[in-house]
Every structure is written in C-alpha cells, then in structure tokens.
C-alpha positions, -999 to 999 in steps of 0.1 A, spaced: 755 -207 108 747 -175 90 742 -194 57 716 -217 71 699 -189 90 697 -167 59 683 -197 39 656 -204 65 646 -167 70 646 -161 33 621 -190 28 599 -174 54 599 -141 36 591 -157 3 563 -177 19 548 -145 34 549 -128 -1 531 -157 -17 504 -158 9 497 -121 13 509 -104 -19 528 -77 1 555 -74 27 537 -52 52 530 -62 88 555 -90 88 564 -102 123 601 -97 129 619 -127 145 628 -127 182 663 -129 195 677 -119 161 714 -110 165 726 -82 142 692 -83 124 705 -110 100 673 -130 98 650 -99 96 671 -84 67 670 -117 48 633 -121 54 625 -86 41 648 -88 10 635 -122 0 599 -111 4 605 -80 -18 624 -100 -43 597 -126 -46 571 -99 -52 593 -84 -79 597 -117 -97 560 -124 -95 551 -90 -110 579 -94 -136 565 -127 -148 530 -111 -151 545 -83 -172 562 -107 -195 531 -127 -200 511 -95 -207 537 -86 -234 533 -120 -250 495 -116 -249 498 -82 -267 484 -62 -237 494 -26 -229 523 -21 -205 507 3 -180 521 15 -147 504 2 -115 489 33 -99 485 16 -66 523 10 -63 538 36 -40 569 17 -28 587 14 -61 589 -25 -60 565 -31 -89 585 -45 -119 555 -52 -140 559 -24 -165 597 -27 -168 595 -64 -176 565 -59 -199 584 -32 -219 617 -51 -221 599 -83 -232 580 -63 -258 613 -51 -273 626 -87 -274 594 -99 -291 596 -71 -317 632 -81 -325 621 -117 -328 592 -108 -351 614 -89 -375 641 -117 -376 669 -96 -360 697 -111 -340 689 -112 -303 714 -87 -290 704 -64 -261 718 -30 -259 742 -24 -229 723 6 -216 691 -14 -211 705 -26 -178 713 -60 -165 678 -70 -155 661 -56 -187 687 -73 -209 679 -107 -195 642 -102 -199 648 -89 -235 669 -120 -244 644 -144 -228 615 -131 -249 636 -126 -280 648 -162 -280 613 -175 -274 618 -190 -240 581 -190 -230 585 -220 -208 610 -202 -185 588 -172 -179 558 -195 -171 577 -216 -145 585 -199 -113 613 -223 -105 630 -218 -139 629 -180 -136 663 -182 -119 678 -186 -154 666 -151 -163 676 -133 -131 707 -151 -119 740 -159 -135 747 -197 -137 770 -211 -110 806 -218 -120 806 -253 -104 775 -275 -103 764 -282 -68 761 -318 -57 725 -332 -55 708 -327 -21 712 -355 4 679 -371 14 668 -365 49 660 -402 54 697 -411 48 709 -389 77 713 -398 113 682 -377 121 657 -383 93 634 -355 105 662 -329 111 659 -300 88 695 -289 86 729 -301 98 750 -270 104 772 -284 131 791 -308 107 829 -308 108 846 -302 74 882 -303 65 896 -273 46 921 -246 45 899 -223 65 892 -248 93 899 -237 128 920 -260 149 907 -269 183 872 -266 197 856 -231 199 828 -227 224 799 -210 207 765 -203 223 737 -224 208 711 -204 188 675 -216 194 661 -212 159 627 -224 171 625 -196 195 638 -170 170 611 -178 145 584 -193 166 556 -210 146 570 -201 111 602 -222 107 585 -257 105 552 -269 91 541 -287 122 565 -288 151 601 -274 156 626 -291 179 659 -273 188 691 -293 186 727 -282 195 738 -260 167 707 -266 146 671 -277 147 648 -303 132 611 -303 121 587 -330 132 552 -339 120 520 -348 138 509 -385 138 497 -396 103 520 -372 85 555 -376 70 582 -350 67 589 -342 31 622 -339 13 625 -302 21 626 -313 58 601 -285 66 568 -295 50 545 -323 63 521 -344 41 498 -372 48 515 -406 49 511 -428 18 527 -461 7 550 -446 -19 558 -414 -1 595 -421 1 597 -428 -36 578 -397 -48 599 -367 -58 584 -332 -56 585 -308 -84 608 -284 -65 634 -313 -59 632 -324 -95 641 -289 -107 671 -288 -83 684 -323 -92 679 -322 -129 683 -285 -139 691 -294 -175 663 -319 -182 644 -312 -214 608 -300 -214 582 -326 -224 571 -323 -261 541 -302 -269 521 -332 -280 524 -349 -246 491 -345 -226 496 -325 -195 489 -341 -161 461 -323 -141 477 -301 -114 471 -308 -77 456 -276 -63 473 -284 -30 508 -284 -45 529 -253 -48 513 -222 -33 486 -240 -13 457 -218 -2 455 -236 31 475 -225 61 480 -261 75 466 -291 58 452 -293 22 433 -322 6 423 -323 -31 386 -331 -34 373 -332 -70 401 -310 -82 395 -284 -56 414 -277 -23 398 -286 10 415 -271 40 417 -287 74 437 -281 106 461 -301 128 450 -314 162 447 -286 186 435 -261 159 401 -252 144 393 -239 110 384 -202 108 355 -186 90 376 -179 59 380 -217 53 418 -214 50 433 -202 82 435 -221 115 434 -207 150 446 -223 182 420 -240 204 423 -228 240 420 -261 259 423 -243 292 387 -230 287 376 -266 295 372 -275 332 385 -310 325 418 -300 311 439 -302 343 433 -314 378 422 -292 407 457 -287 421 471 -278 387 472 -247 365 464 -250 328 488 -231 303 476 -230 267 502 -236 240 501 -236 202 481 -267 193 482 -281 228 483 -272 265 503 -281 296 494 -285 333 516 -270 360 513 -278 396 501 -249 417 526 -233 441 514 -231 477 531 -205 499 534 -209 537 516 -184 560 531 -149 558 540 -152 521 521 -143 488 527 -158 454 539 -134 427 550 -147 393 553 -182 407 575 -169 435 566 -167 472 573 -132 485 571 -121 521 540 -101 532 549 -68 551 522 -68 577 534 -36 591 529 -17 558 496 -33 551 484 -26 587 474 -62 591 493 -66 624 477 -67 659 502 -46 678 487 -22 703 492 16 705 520 12 729 539 -12 706 558 -7 674 554 -32 645 587 -47 630 584 -69 599 601 -103 597 603 -130 570 569 -147 571 557 -128 602 561 -97 624 569 -88 660 556 -61 683 583 -41 702 572 -18 731 574 19 724 595 41 747 575 61 774 567 97 767 586 124 788 569 146 814 545 171 798 536 148 769 508 123 763 504 95 736 478 101 710 456 76 691 485 68 667 509 62 695 529 95 691 539 117 719 522 151 719 525 181 741 500 186 771 483 220 772 484 226 809 468 261 805 438 245 788 430 222 817 401 229 841 424 234 870 445 264 861 481 260 873 485 298 878 468 321 903 444 349 893 470 376 892 490 357 865 484 345 830 492 309 820 514 305 789 518 270 775 552 258 763 565 226 748 564 201 776 556 227 803 540 261 810 548 296 824 530 321 846 532 358 838 518 386 859 488 402 844 491 438 830 465 466 827 462 481 792 447 515 783 417 520 760 423 508 725 448 482 737 446 447 751 470 423 767 490 398 745 483 361 748 513 357 771 503 387 792 536 404 788 527 434 768 498 455 754 490 454 718 467 476 697 431 467 691 421 468 655 386 482 657 382 481 619 384 443 619 353 439 640 322 458 649 340 481 674 340 512 651 311 536 644 318 545 608 286 551 588 275 535 556 298 543 527 327 554 550 361 537 552 376 527 586 413 533 591 429 518 622 452 540 643 473 531 674 448 529 702 420 543 681 406 545 645 395 571 619 364 572 596 372 585 560 349 590 531 353 571 499 369 588 469 344 612 454 327 620 487 333 645 515 321 645 551 292 668 559 297 678 596 261 692 598 245 660 585 273 638 599 275 618 567 295 615 535 279 633 505 288 632 469 312 658 455 301 673 422 335 674 404 320 691 373 310 721 394 341 722 415 365 720 386 347 735 357 364 731 323 393 712 338 381 677 338 365 672 304 372 687 270 335 692 261 307 679 284 311 668 321 284 647 338 285 641 375 280 605 389 278 592 425 314 594 437 328 603 403 321 619 369 320 611 332 330 629 301 310 630 269 313 646 235 289 665 212 277 649 180 304 646 154 330 638 181 338 607 202 356 602 235 393 594 232 411 567 250 421 589 279 384 594 287 388 632 288 394 646 254 372 644 223 384 635 188 366 642 155 346 614 139 352 609 102 316 605 91 327 600 54 339 565 62 303 555 65 296 569 30 266 591 39 268 610 6 256 598 -28 287 612 -46 314 632 -28 319 637 10 343 661 28 349 656 65 350 688 86 357 693 122 327 679 141 306 672 110 308 665 73 297 681 40 283 664 8 290 679 -26 283 668 -62 304 665 -93 301 688 -123 267 686 -140 249 677 -107 235 698 -78 229 688 -42 193 683 -32 176 697 -2 183 666 19 220 675 18 230 640 8 217 632 -27 230 646 -60 206 653 -89 215 658 -125 213 694 -140 193 696 -172 215 722 -190 193 721 -221 162 735 -202 180 758 -177 205 775 -199 202 811 -210 207 814 -247 214 786 -272 240 760 -262 236 742 -295 228 756 -330 203 728 -338 194 705 -309 205 701 -272 203 666 -257 207 663 -218 229 635 -205 238 626 -168 261 653 -156 263 671 -189 247 677 -223 254 669 -260 246 688 -292 229 670 -321 226 678 -359 198 669 -384 199 633 -395 208 641 -431 228 668 -448 248 681 -418 277 670 -396 289 682 -362 317 708 -363 348 704 -342 335 728 -315 307 702 -307 280 729 -308 273 740 -344 263 720 -374 282 722 -407 266 715 -441 278 684 -460 287 691 -497 273 660 -513 285 672 -547 321 674 -535 320 641 -516 302 622 -544 273 613 -521 247 625 -547 227 604 -572 228 628 -602 233 612 -637 261 621 -661 238 644 -681 229 663 -649 248 688 -629 250 686 -590 244 719 -571 249 718 -533 224 735 -511 221 739 -473 212 704 -459 211 688 -494 218 691 -532 200 696 -565 205 678 -599 201 703 -628 199 696 -665 209 725 -689 198 722 -725 209 749 -750 184 763 -776 189 758 -813 220 773 -828 237 774 -793 261 751 -777 270 745 -740 302 762 -731 305 752 -693 284 738 -664 281 771 -647 
C-alpha cells in the first residue's frame, strides 16, 4: 500500500541524512510508480536535516552562543539560526518571569520552539525521538501499541499490508492488483541483511547468528534475552507519556553501536568504542566503517568448468553454460543463427549463389550469362569487348565499335588536316592542338584552338613583334601618357604601376593620389597645419619657429623690445613677459606696466610716533618732529 511504501522510503531518506549529513547524490528507487517512494525519501531526508540543525540551534541558545547564519548553506534548508533565535526569545521570557505566550506572527514552527525553551523543556530538545512533541501536533486518538513481529505468522516479515479489514470503505469482492516487488524497487536499502518479496508485501531476514529486531528491519547478534529486550525507539513509541528519570539517578553508559551507528553493517562495542565488521560475502573497506562486496567469481574454484559464475551482493551463483549447435552463436544467453552468406564463411563457388538457412546454408547455381558476356571473379556477368581482342572482327576498311553484348563495324573515313576520326569512325572531329604539343606558340604566348587550326596570342600587356617573331612588353606609360596615373606611372613587365609624390598616397583605385595628413603624426612641437601635399608648423604667441621648421622657441620680449615695456623691471616668462616693481614702497598699477607709489601715511603702514608727523615720499615716508620756539605755539601740522 502507499502508506507502508511511504513509511519504508521515508525511513531510507532519514537513514541517508543521518549517515551523510546531506541529501545529495541519493540513489532513486527503481520501478517507482508515480515517484511516490522518491518523493517520500527526499522530503524525509530534508526534514531530518532540518530537525537535526534545529536541535543544534536550540542547544546553542541554551549555551549562550551567538545565533549566526551558516554561510555554507545555499539550499535554504538550514534551520539552525531560526531555532536558535526563537529559543533565545523563549529563554529571555523565562528569565524575566513572563507568561510563556508566543506571538501569532512568529509562525507555527517558531512558536513551538519558543514555548519549548520558555517552559524549560530541555529534555525534549536533547532527545531526537521526543522532538516530535515540538514539531507535530498530538494525535486525536492514541494508536494501539505495535504488534511484536514474533507473534505474527511470519516472525521475520517486516510489514503485513495485505491484511483484510472490515470497514465502511471496504471494497466487496476481490480486486486483482499487480504485486509490487519492494525488494527490487529499493535494492539493498530496505532491509539490514536480506530482503524477501512476498505477495503484497516483503519481509526481512538475517544472516545466521543474527536475530531480526522489533523494527523488523535491523539485525543484531543473537543473545539469550534478545526477545525480552526492548529498544529505546520502541519504548518511546509504547510509553510516550512515561516520566523522565529523576536527575539524581545515575545515567547508564551509552552503547556506541545503538542509535546512529557509525558502521554500515555490523557494530560491536569494544571498551566503549564501536568496532565495525561485515557480513559474510563482504569485506571491510579502508575507512573502517563501510563494507564492499567480495567478488567470489574472481576465484577459479567458485563454479565448475561447465558453469558460469554470476556475482551477487554478499554471495554468488553458478549458471550452467549454454551450448549452441553448429551454425548458431550465443548472444545474451540465446542461440542465434549465423548468416554464413553475409560473413563470407560459406564455400560456394563462383558459379553458385549462397542462400542462408537456419543453422546452415545452401549453394544454388547461378544462371548462365547471355551471349556477349563473361562472368568475372565475383560471379557477375560483364560485357565482352570484342574490339579489344587480338583477332579483330572487322576488316581493315572498317572500324570496330563495341556495344553492350555485341559490336558494330563502320566504314573508315578520311579527315582533313586539323581533324581526326571519332572513336566510332562515323565522323571527323576537331583536333585541339592547344591541349598537346602540336602547336608552335612561343614562350609567353597563349594558344587558342580554332576549328581545324589554332592561333597564338600574346598575353595581356604584350604585343607581337613580327620582325623578331616574339611577344614584347608594351610600355603603357609611354603609349597613354597622363591617362593611366594621376601623378607618376612606372612600367612593369606586362603591366604598369602608379605611384605618388611625397605628401600623397595611392588611393584604393590604384590610380589617383590623395593627400596625406602629416599632422596626425604630430611632427610639430606646437601647432601643425596640413596643406595639400605637405604641412606647415607654426607657433603660438610669444614663440617663434626655429630653423628646423618643427620646433618652437620662446621670444625674450625684455631683451628684444624697442623702448621700455615696463617702467621699472621686465621679467621674461614662457610665451610672454611680466613687469615687476621694487620690493618696498610701490605697487603695480592696473595697466600692468607702471609702478605706483604707496602712501604709507594714508594707509597707516608707517611707524611714526604720536609726537611725529608722517610725510609721504616716492617709495617711502619720513617721520618729522616740529618744535616751536619760545613764545610760539603749534597751529597745524603743515
């Protein structure tokens, strides 16, 4: 049924997540109709990873660690930070004594984590089996305790899904349903040791020395009280409301092989540490945990000489070899007929035709060739060339013409010079003297065939010299002066070439010349002006062109000027000049050439005392002290 199939495939996905820590590269089940098993396996694998990361986040919140996002998570399935944050909120409510009431917008999953940490349910977060109280709603009706596998008709059968039940949805009568081979759908992953398909279900079996556990899937070594021992997973399912042991009760040391065992097949606790071993037919790999199948067929003593060894998981089987009768070849354990005619393995002669039969062949005689035909090495009929035989069938006045299966004799004809008779001798055809060595054209001449003759022409660019009887070069530049090239024409053997004077370059048509813009190469130090066929360098104001015609040199206006440019001092600068005034007592006037005296007395830039009077002079000032003689008084400062 779908319910049992989902349960089985979901357990496989959860097992893959526990062993690998991811859901990548999972092998999809075979013969999975509607992808039910593959969907359940993927969802349960992702759900198991989310629960594991959520528990780690809650434990980190209780330990006071920072809730940080996992940078390596690119699939969005990591619930570590969400559970850590929600648990931190619940712990904060609990520490301040608030009532544990989660806000509705926290979301269903976050509210349950909040309430779990706020109410102090540390034991639930630490137990993987009890985590269902946080992430699932409680069932409305408690389910009955699981039936022990030893009480059923098949004590080693994993599930019983073909059981008849009475109910309102029961279907009257028998419905014929195709059996689903669960062992083939999930080969090697549904049972711990060996899977046996049953009508409508399957059952798991264990190797000798092992006993099937209560989960009807796992196998463990056989002990005396194996039937009376109850696993932790079953105890949690039977007694979901059993109280936790008191804190003062000493904890029983954990068996490293229980729960998520690191071993792929068999685990034994040695000194508190797991020791992995493999089932018969398997060998332990280099990692000390995984097991790989032993290929018994590599041994020469596995099967008898007339048997073929087929390796299986944990074992092997011997199959009797199939022998085919003569004329047959084995292909995929089936004897197929050999087509001797196609493989050319028959012994039919050239005059016989091979016909394939089941297990053999037969040779049928080929029909005789008609008159005028012979049989070749492959047995085919080909035409006889009677005209090519030593004994000519026609007389000397006739030409022999071969036909398919026969020949014809045509009277010979006499052709004039430059013609020859056709192969059948019925007409005269032109002789192409240019194709062979029949023409007398000289070196460098071209031969043109004509009806019954030929003509010798000179190549392009040459003309025939009747006196010298040869082709000589034509000087096109002399024959067509000023018409071929825009500037310079140079004759070449059989042709000519156009060239241009400096400052020009030949255009695309090979005839005209176009101006070269030399200024693009920056030949001038300052400014460049392109002119037709050349260029001209010129300088900016304050510079003059040197004799090389390219470089610009600064003009010293102070030394070359006639008259005085400045009233006091002229200072040359690149491209111009500047006027300067004495350092003290003068300032430059707005015209930039003359110097104007500074009135220190008016600007207050003097150092005269209160008893002294400041008098301005050119380039400076004077401090004067005026004392009146006896019986006089000072009227003014001037």
